[in-house]
FIKOLZA-1660 file (N, C-alpha, C; in steps of 0.1 Angstrom, whole numbers, plus 5000, padded with zeros to 4 digits):
% residues 116
   i   px   py   pz ch aa at
   1 1551 8728 6426  A  X  N
   1 1545 8739 6418  A  X CA
   1 1537 8749 6427  A  X  C
   2 1535 8764 6425  A  X  N
   2 1527 8771 6432  A  X CA
   2 1513 8768 6430  A  X  C
   3 1504 8769 6441  A  X  N
   3 1490 8770 6436  A  X CA
   3 1486 8779 6429  A  X  C
   4 1481 8778 6421  A  X  N
   4 1471 8786 6410  A  X CA
   4 1460 8793 6418  A  X  C
   5 1467 8811 6413  A  X  N
   5 1453 8818 6424  A  X CA
   5 1445 8824 6409  A  X  C
   6 1446 8822 6397  A  X  N
   6 1440 8826 6387  A  X CA
   6 1430 8817 6383  A  X  C
   7 1420 8822 6375  A  X  N
   7 1408 8814 6369  A  X CA
   7 1417 8802 6361  A  X  C
   8 1411 8791 6361  A  X  N
   8 1420 8779 6357  A  X CA
   8 1417 8778 6342  A  X  C
   9 1430 8774 6336  A  X  N
   9 1424 8775 6318  A  X CA
   9 1413 8762 6314  A  X  C
  10 1413 8762 6302  A  X  N
  10 1415 8769 6294  A  X CA
  10 1408 8784 6293  A  X  C
  11 1412 8795 6285  A  X  N
  11 1406 8807 6284  A  X CA
  11 1403 8808 6269  A  X  C
  12 1390 8808 6266  A  X  N
  12 1391 8817 6250  A  X CA
  12 1387 8828 6246  A  X  C
  13 1386 8836 6236  A  X  N
  13 1377 8847 6235  A  X CA
  13 1370 8848 6224  A  X  C
  14 1360 8854 6222  A  X  N
  14 1350 8856 6209  A  X CA
  14 1347 8869 6209  A  X  C
  15 1338 8872 6197  A  X  N
  15 1334 8888 6196  A  X CA
  15 1317 8886 6196  A  X  C
  16 1312 8873 6202  A  X  N
  16 1297 8876 6204  A  X CA
  16 1291 8881 6216  A  X  C
  17 1296 8896 6216  A  X  N
  17 1290 8901 6228  A  X CA
  17 1278 8911 6220  A  X  C
  18 1274 8919 6231  A  X  N
  18 1263 8929 6224  A  X CA
  18 1270 8940 6217  A  X  C
  19 1281 8942 6219  A  X  N
  19 1288 8955 6215  A  X CA
  19 1300 8949 6206  A  X  C
  20 1299 8954 6193  A  X  N
  20 1309 8951 6182  A  X CA
  20 1321 8955 6187  A  X  C
  21 1325 8965 6197  A  X  N
  21 1336 8970 6201  A  X CA
  21 1340 8962 6209  A  X  C
  22 1337 8952 6214  A  X  N
  22 1341 8947 6224  A  X CA
  22 1342 8930 6223  A  X  C
  23 1355 8926 6227  A  X  N
  23 1359 8909 6227  A  X CA
  23 1357 8903 6241  A  X  C
  24 1352 8894 6240  A  X  N
  24 1350 8888 6258  A  X CA
  24 1358 8875 6257  A  X  C
  25 1369 8875 6267  A  X  N
  25 1376 8863 6271  A  X CA
  25 1368 8855 6283  A  X  C
  26 1367 8845 6280  A  X  N
  26 1358 8835 6291  A  X CA
  26 1368 8821 6296  A  X  C
  27 1365 8816 6305  A  X  N
  27 1370 8806 6308  A  X CA
  27 1362 8793 6307  A  X  C
  28 1367 8782 6308  A  X  N
  28 1360 8768 6301  A  X CA
  28 1346 8766 6306  A  X  C
  29 1341 8774 6315  A  X  N
  29 1326 8773 6321  A  X CA
  29 1318 8785 6315  A  X  C
  30 1326 8795 6306  A  X  N
  30 1319 8804 6303  A  X CA
  30 1318 8817 6310  A  X  C
  31 1325 8816 6322  A  X  N
  31 1326 8828 6331  A  X CA
  31 1335 8839 6321  A  X  C
  32 1332 8850 6325  A  X  N
  32 1339 8862 6319  A  X CA
  32 1356 8862 6325  A  X  C
  33 1365 8864 6318  A  X  N
  33 1376 8867 6325  A  X CA
  33 1381 8879 6322  A  X  C
  34 1378 8885 6310  A  X  N
  34 1382 8897 6307  A  X CA
  34 1370 8904 6295  A  X  C
  35 1369 8914 6295  A  X  N
  35 1365 8922 6282  A  X CA
  35 1377 8931 6276  A  X  C
  36 1374 8931 6267  A  X  N
  36 1386 8936 6256  A  X CA
  36 1378 8947 6247  A  X  C
  37 1383 8959 6248  A  X  N
  37 1377 8970 6243  A  X CA
  37 1386 8974 6231  A  X  C
  38 1380 8978 6219  A  X  N
  38 1387 8982 6206  A  X CA
  38 1385 8998 6206  A  X  C
  39 1378 9003 6211  A  X  N
  39 1380 9017 6214  A  X CA
  39 1388 9025 6220  A  X  C
  40 1391 9037 6218  A  X  N
  40 1400 9045 6224  A  X CA
  40 1393 9055 6232  A  X  C
  41 1397 9059 6243  A  X  N
  41 1388 9071 6250  A  X CA
  41 1393 9077 6259  A  X  C
  42 1388 9085 6271  A  X  N
  42 1395 9096 6281  A  X CA
  42 1402 9086 6293  A  X  C
  43 1399 9075 6292  A  X  N
  43 1404 9065 6302  A  X CA
  43 1415 9053 6292  A  X  C
  44 1418 9057 6281  A  X  N
  44 1427 9049 6274  A  X CA
  44 1436 9059 6267  A  X  C
  45 1449 9055 6269  A  X  N
  45 1460 9062 6261  A  X CA
  45 1460 9063 6247  A  X  C
  46 1462 9077 6241  A  X  N
  46 1459 9076 6225  A  X CA
  46 1470 9067 6218  A  X  C
  47 1465 9062 6207  A  X  N
  47 1475 9051 6201  A  X CA
  47 1475 9060 6187  A  X  C
  48 1484 9056 6181  A  X  N
  48 1484 9062 6165  A  X CA
  48 1472 9060 6158  A  X  C
  49 1466 9048 6161  A  X  N
  49 1450 9047 6152  A  X CA
  49 1443 9049 6161  A  X  C
  50 1428 9051 6159  A  X  N
  50 1416 9056 6169  A  X CA
  50 1411 9045 6173  A  X  C
  51 1416 9032 6171  A  X  N
  51 1413 9019 6178  A  X CA
  51 1421 9009 6184  A  X  C
  52 1420 9000 6190  A  X  N
  52 1429 8994 6195  A  X CA
  52 1426 8979 6192  A  X  C
  53 1441 8971 6191  A  X  N
  53 1436 8959 6180  A  X CA
  53 1429 8949 6192  A  X  C
  54 1417 8949 6191  A  X  N
  54 1409 8937 6199  A  X CA
  54 1413 8923 6197  A  X  C
  55 1413 8922 6183  A  X  N
  55 1415 8908 6189  A  X CA
  55 1428 8902 6188  A  X  C
  56 1438 8909 6184  A  X  N
  56 1455 8906 6185  A  X CA
  56 1451 8906 6205  A  X  C
  57 1447 8916 6216  A  X  N
  57 1448 8919 6225  A  X CA
  57 1438 8904 6232  A  X  C
  58 1428 8906 6228  A  X  N
  58 1421 8892 6233  A  X CA
  58 1427 8879 6233  A  X  C
  59 1436 8875 6221  A  X  N
  59 1441 8865 6221  A  X CA
  59 1455 8863 6228  A  X  C
  60 1460 8872 6232  A  X  N
  60 1471 8875 6243  A  X CA
  60 1467 8874 6254  A  X  C
  61 1454 8878 6258  A  X  N
  61 1449 8873 6273  A  X CA
  61 1443 8862 6272  A  X  C
  62 1439 8854 6264  A  X  N
  62 1433 8842 6263  A  X CA
  62 1444 8833 6266  A  X  C
  63 1454 8836 6262  A  X  N
  63 1466 8826 6261  A  X CA
  63 1476 8828 6272  A  X  C
  64 1472 8836 6282  A  X  N
  64 1479 8840 6293  A  X CA
  64 1482 8828 6300  A  X  C
  65 1474 8821 6306  A  X  N
  65 1478 8807 6314  A  X CA
  65 1481 8800 6308  A  X  C
  66 1483 8797 6296  A  X  N
  66 1494 8785 6287  A  X CA
  66 1507 8789 6289  A  X  C
  67 1509 8804 6284  A  X  N
  67 1520 8813 6285  A  X CA
  67 1528 8810 6299  A  X  C
  68 1522 8809 6312  A  X  N
  68 1525 8807 6326  A  X CA
  68 1532 8797 6328  A  X  C
  69 1522 8788 6321  A  X  N
  69 1524 8771 6323  A  X CA
  69 1538 8770 6317  A  X  C
  70 1541 8773 6304  A  X  N
  70 1551 8773 6297  A  X CA
  70 1564 8778 6304  A  X  C
  71 1559 8792 6309  A  X  N
  71 1574 8796 6313  A  X CA
  71 1578 8787 6327  A  X  C
  72 1570 8786 6335  A  X  N
  72 1571 8776 6349  A  X CA
  72 1581 8762 6341  A  X  C
  73 1577 8757 6329  A  X  N
  73 1582 8746 6328  A  X CA
  73 1597 8749 6324  A  X  C
  74 1596 8762 6314  A  X  N
  74 1609 8768 6307  A  X CA
  74 1624 8772 6320  A  X  C
  75 1614 8775 6332  A  X  N
  75 1621 8781 6346  A  X CA
  75 1628 8768 6351  A  X  C
  76 1621 8757 6354  A  X  N
  76 1625 8746 6356  A  X CA
  76 1639 8740 6348  A  X  C
  77 1636 8738 6335  A  X  N
  77 1646 8735 6326  A  X CA
  77 1661 8743 6326  A  X  C
  78 1659 8757 6328  A  X  N
  78 1670 8769 6327  A  X CA
  78 1678 8764 6343  A  X  C
  79 1672 8761 6353  A  X  N
  79 1674 8762 6367  A  X CA
  79 1687 8747 6365  A  X  C
  80 1678 8735 6360  A  X  N
  80 1684 8722 6360  A  X CA
  80 1698 8724 6350  A  X  C
  81 1696 8729 6336  A  X  N
  81 1708 8734 6331  A  X CA
  81 1717 8741 6338  A  X  C
  82 1714 8752 6345  A  X  N
  82 1727 8759 6353  A  X CA
  82 1735 8750 6359  A  X  C
  83 1725 8741 6369  A  X  N
  83 1735 8733 6379  A  X CA
  83 1741 8723 6374  A  X  C
  84 1737 8716 6364  A  X  N
  84 1744 8702 6359  A  X CA
  84 1751 8705 6348  A  X  C
  85 1751 8714 6340  A  X  N
  85 1757 8716 6326  A  X CA
  85 1769 8727 6323  A  X  C
  86 1772 8734 6337  A  X  N
  86 1779 8745 6337  A  X CA
  86 1793 8744 6328  A  X  C
  87 1797 8734 6330  A  X  N
  87 1812 8731 6323  A  X CA
  87 1809 8730 6309  A  X  C
  88 1797 8727 6305  A  X  N
  88 1797 8721 6289  A  X CA
  88 1790 8735 6285  A  X  C
  89 1790 8748 6291  A  X  N
  89 1786 8757 6283  A  X CA
  89 1796 8771 6282  A  X  C
  90 1798 8775 6272  A  X  N
  90 1808 8786 6271  A  X CA
  90 1803 8797 6278  A  X  C
  91 1811 8807 6279  A  X  N
  91 1808 8819 6288  A  X CA
  91 1799 8827 6283  A  X  C
  92 1798 8832 6270  A  X  N
  92 1789 8836 6262  A  X CA
  92 1775 8832 6266  A  X  C
  93 1773 8817 6263  A  X  N
  93 1762 8810 6265  A  X CA
  93 1755 8810 6276  A  X  C
  94 1765 8809 6288  A  X  N
  94 1763 8810 6302  A  X CA
  94 1755 8823 6303  A  X  C
  95 1761 8835 6298  A  X  N
  95 1757 8848 6301  A  X CA
  95 1742 8850 6295  A  X  C
  96 1738 8843 6285  A  X  N
  96 1728 8841 6280  A  X CA
  96 1718 8832 6287  A  X  C
  97 1722 8822 6291  A  X  N
  97 1712 8813 6302  A  X CA
  97 1709 8821 6311  A  X  C
  98 1717 8827 6321  A  X  N
  98 1714 8836 6335  A  X CA
  98 1702 8848 6328  A  X  C
  99 1706 8854 6318  A  X  N
  99 1698 8866 6314  A  X CA
  99 1683 8859 6313  A  X  C
 100 1682 8845 6303  A  X  N
 100 1669 8839 6302  A  X CA
 100 1664 8835 6317  A  X  C
 101 1672 8830 6324  A  X  N
 101 1668 8827 6335  A  X CA
 101 1656 8839 6342  A  X  C
 102 1667 8851 6343  A  X  N
 102 1663 8861 6353  A  X CA
 102 1649 8867 6346  A  X  C
 103 1651 8866 6332  A  X  N
 103 1640 8871 6322  A  X CA
 103 1623 8865 6328  A  X  C
 104 1625 8852 6325  A  X  N
 104 1615 8843 6325  A  X CA
 104 1611 8842 6342  A  X  C
 105 1614 8846 6352  A  X  N
 105 1616 8847 6368  A  X CA
 105 1610 8860 6370  A  X  C
 106 1611 8867 6362  A  X  N
 106 1605 8882 6363  A  X CA
 106 1591 8882 6360  A  X  C
 107 1591 8874 6348  A  X  N
 107 1575 8871 6339  A  X CA
 107 1564 8862 6347  A  X  C
 108 1573 8853 6353  A  X  N
 108 1565 8846 6363  A  X CA
 108 1560 8854 6374  A  X  C
 109 1571 8860 6382  A  X  N
 109 1565 8869 6391  A  X CA
 109 1554 8881 6389  A  X  C
 110 1555 8885 6378  A  X  N
 110 1547 8896 6374  A  X CA
 110 1531 8890 6368  A  X  C
 111 1533 8877 6363  A  X  N
 111 1518 8870 6359  A  X CA
 111 1513 8868 6372  A  X  C
 112 1520 8863 6385  A  X  N
 112 1514 8860 6399  A  X CA
 112 1510 8870 6408  A  X  C
 113 1509 8881 6404  A  X  N
 113 1509 8895 6412  A  X CA
 113 1522 8899 6419  A  X  C
 114 1535 8896 6413  A  X  N
 114 1546 8903 6419  A  X CA
 114 1548 8914 6416  A  X  C
 115 1561 8916 6414  A  X  N
 115 1569 8932 6412  A  X CA
 115 1564 8935 6396  A  X  C
 116 1558 8945 6394  A  X  N
 116 1554 8950 6377  A  X CA
 116 1568 8955 6371  A  X  C
% end
């Protein structure tokens, strides 16, 4: 497994900041990993509503290390399935397996600072 370059998990989020428009994502030691704003402004693309989903965005960000770990596991399982079970997989399912492997690989690369 590749060496982790991001802040180690677990991450959690809270709304106990000075400004109620912000959520804070922290690591296990309480160090801030991300600040999540609910306000739109000149540096934030306009949305249908005037506020961004602060809680949903903070929850997604705080789950990122766990999702990356799950993707690493899924990639290994998919690669093993492709290698050892090709005769037991129907052509349509094999195509789905190839697409899943490509999608998982791209998401892992992006999470680790690769291609956007």
